N, C-alpha and C positions, 0 to 999 in steps of 0.2 A: 279776332282782335281788331278794335276800331283804331284807325290811324287818323289823327288830325294834324294838319300842317298849316302853320300860320304863314301868310304871304302878303306882300305888297305888290302893286301893279308893276309890270315890266321887269321883275327881278330875274336876272340871269341865273342866280344861284337857286332860286325856286324852280326855274325851268329844268335844271339838272334833276331835281327830285321828281318832277312830273314825268320826265322821260324815263328815268330808272323804274319808277313804279309802274308806268304804262307798259314797259318792256316785260315786267314780271307779272302783269295782270293784277296788280295790287290796287285796290280802291283806296282813295284818300278823301277824307272830308276836309275841304279847304276852309280855312278861316281867314277871311279878307280883313286886312288892317290898312287903314289910311296911311299913306306915306308921311303925311304931316302930323300924325298922332300915333306914335308907336307905343303908347302906354300899355295896350294889351300885351305886347311882346314882353315889356319889362315885368308886367305882373306875372306872366307864366314862366319866364326864363331868366329874369334878372338882367337882361341886356336888350338892345334895340335892333339887332340884326336878324334878317330872315335868311333861310327858312328856320322854323322851329317845329320839330315833330313832337307830338304827345301821343303816347301809346300805353294804355293801362297804367297810367301814373308815371311812366318814365318820360323824361324830357330830354330831347337830343337836339343840340344846336350845331350849326355849321354844316354846309352842304356836303363836304367830303366825309364828315363823320356820319351824317344821315345816310349817305350812299353806302358806306360800309355796314351800317346797321341794317339797311334793307337787304344787302347781299348776304349777311349772316343769317337773317331770319327767313328770307325767301330766296334760297339758293338757285332755284330753277325758274326760268332760264337764267343762266349765269351772266354776269357782266364782266367777269374776269376769266381768262383762259385757265384750263386745268393744269397745263404745264407750268411748273414753278418758275422757269426762266422767262417764259413769255409773260407770266403774271408780274414778275419783277419789272420787266420792261414797261408794262402798262403803268405800274405804280410809280416808277421813276418819271415817266412822261407826265402823269397827273400832278405829281409834286412839283415838277418843273413848271408846268402850266400855271399852277396856283401861286407859286412863290416867285417865279422869274418872269414868265411871259406877261402876267397881269401888271407887273411893276411899271413897265413903259407906258402902257395904256392909262394906268392910274396917274402917272406923273404928268401927263400932258393935260394942261388946264386951259381955261378960257383965254389966258394971256398968250397962247400960241405954243406950239411944240418946239422943242429944241431939235436941231438936225439929228443929233445922236439918238434921241428917243424915236423919232420918225423912222430912222434907219433900222433901229431894233425891230420895229413893227414890220417893216418890209422884209427883213431877213427872216423873221418868224414865218411869214407867209410862204417863203421859199421852203422852209423846213416842213411845214404842213403839206405843201404840194409834193415834196419828196416822199413823205410817208405814204401818200396816196398812190404813188407810182405802182401800177399793176394791182391795186387793191380798191375795193369799194368803200372800206372803212379804214380808219387810221392804223389799226393793227390787224387788219384782215377781216375779222368778224365784228359786227356791231357790239360795242361794249363800253366799259367805263371810260376809256379815253374819249370816245365820241360824245358820251353824255357830259363829260367834263368840259370839253372844248366848244361844242356846238352852240350853246346859248350865247356865246361871245362872238364866235366867228360868223354866225348867221348874219350879223349886221353888215358884213362886206357884200352880201348878196341881196338881202331884203331891205336894208336901211332901217329906219326907225318907224314904229307904228304911230298912227295919229294919237296925240295925247302924251306921248313919251318925250319928256323934256330933260331926261337925264343926260348931263354933260358927258359922262363916261360913254354912253351909247353913241352919242354924236361923234366922239373921238374914234370909236370903232368903225363908224361909217366913213369918216374922212381920211383915216390914216392906214387903212388896209386895202389899198387898191388891188383889184384882181384883173388879170387879163381876161379877155372874153373866153379863152380856151383853158382857163385855170381849172385843174381838177377839183379845187375847193368848191367851185360852183355846183358840180354834180354831187359832191359829197353833202353839201348843205341841203340840196333837194332830197337826197336819199334819207338823211337823218330826220329831216322835217316830216317825212312821210310816216315815221314811226309813231305809234300811239303815245298819248300822254294820259296820265291818270287825272 
């Protein structure tokens, strides 16, 4: 099965798919789309967001849906724990991350953050650090939670790349201060060492 994934430069959601596919040893044919001309995305999927996966005529949009699609079709190695309770914990975390955590970071704009939004981001850093207490990865073994969070949290350690002018990425750099001994630093390095497709 040939997998094509449409992407734009510096996309955090695309990196989720690259990490998941790399973990599973699944090759992807990347289709690069210019950030300022997303008409190829609209032509294939009817919308302008990345990533978009195309496989044997099937079109799948939205990174969490693509991650589930990959897990269902390429179950080994797994991104989710076998134990149903642990799997539910990971699913709840990923849902929280996508619907709640990203809200504060997305709400901070060029006009400056509100104190409440900045405090939300600092509190979340403490939550991530707590999850890493005594663990190498967010839920013990490398998996879906790490794939979901890493592309965003890496900005607290690595900053932005040359050419990345995305305001959202700048917010992630500026409003997720980490102490020198934060366990998130080691986690970012460990996840970054994982292969990408």
